[in-house]
Residue, then its C-alpha position, 0 to 999 in steps of 0.5 A: x196470533x193473526x195479523x190483519x194488515x189494513x190499508x194506510x190510514x191516510x195519504x201515500x196508500x200505494x206500497x212500493x213492493x219492490x223495496x227491500x232494505x236488506x236482511x239481518x246479518x247472521x254470521x258471527x263476527x268480532x267487529x264489536x270489539x273494535x267499535x262499540x255503540x258509538x252513538x255520538x260518532x254515528x250521529x256525526x257520521x249521519x251529519x257529514x255523510x255524502x254519498x258521492x265520496x267513498x274509499x280513501x277520499x272519504x277517509x281523508x275528508x273525514x279526518x281533515x274535517x274532523x268528523x269524529x273530533x280529534x280521532x286519529x286517522x287509524x281510528x277514523x278509518x276504523x269507524x268509517x269501515x264499521x259504519x259502512x256495515x251498520x248504515x251504508x249497507x242500508x242506503x235508504x235508511x242512511x239517507x233518512x238518517x242524514x236528512x233527519x240528524x236526530x237531536x234527541x240523545x234518547x232517539x239516537x241511542x235507540x237507533x244505534x242500538x237497533x242498527x247494531x243489533x241488525x248487523x251483529x248476531x251476537x249482540x242481537x242474541x245477547x240483548x234479546x234472549x240472554x238478557x230477557x232470561x236474566x231479567x226473570x231472576x230474583x236478582x237480574x244482574x250480569x257480570x263479565x264471567x257469566x256473560x263470557x260463559x254465555x258467549x262461549x256457548x253461543x259460538x262453540x267450544x274452543x272457537x275463540x280463545x279465553x282472551x277473546x271471550x273475555x274481551x267480547x263479554x266486556x264489549x257486550x256489557x259496555x254496549x248494553x250499558x251505553x244502550x241503557x240496558x244495564x247500569x254503568x257502574x263497573x262490576x255487577x251490572x243491574x239490568x234495566x230497560x231504556x227509554x224509547x223515543x216514539x219517533x225512533x220507534x216509528x223509524x224502526x218499524x218502517x225500516x223493519x217493514x221492508x227488511x228480512x228479520x227474525x220474528x214479526x213486526x209485533x214480536x222480534x228481538x229489537x222490540x223485546x230487547x227494550x221491553x216492548x212486548x205485549x201490552x207495553x208495545x200495544x200501548x206505545x203503538x196506539x200513540x204513534x202518529x204514523x201508524x194505526x194500531x187497534x186490537x179487536x179480540x184476536x184480530x189486529x188492525x195495523x195500518x201505515x200512514x206512509x208507504x216506506x221509510x223515505x216517505x215516512x221521513x218526508x211526511x214527518x218532516x213536513x208534519x212537524x215543520x222540520x222540528x225533528 
């Protein structure tokens, strides 16, 4: 499907071509076993983050100022280490999240889901390929045994112990439930699609615009995982205020109101009178 990129639909026409927000993580890891979706902890981190502090000083300040409530120093240290992977590795995005601090829990959940997908290839494949396949079944459900077998197929035979495979399956299901991708009742989980905030969708499209990822802006694991494909995605794009989208037969008009994510945040805060 051809993609025709048109000029921006209003101010801030020049695109900063040197901007690059980074690339998807492709190496398998097990960090999800230690820190799940952590939507509320992420929100607190966005609120408290200060670029001028890091390392041991950040750990001490985060613990003393109770960034994560009554969490122990060990847990605080673990959360900071994980958030460095999910957010600090993309400083422009983190700066926007710090400025924005979204109050809407749906938007926060969307953002945490997509950022976790970006840095975790197992979660990305699980929420895209595997869950999409399961949704085609007469009874679209998942459980720990079926997910465990899928994980084993992904990482290679005998690479992880049965105990680790079981823990990873449990962790993936828990994160999917927290992201709104399946029911929260233990046992057999029914697959569902989450609500998606318009403003979170705008944020993510502006992030992907200057990132390296699998797929295209209109067809990728992030949007597919939340059910935004084909007609569903086009309907949502047409109502976004900072993106221009029109289809004319096989041609697609895709325009940007802002040149990059930082400009989007400034413009949106001004346009909404800081009501975000």
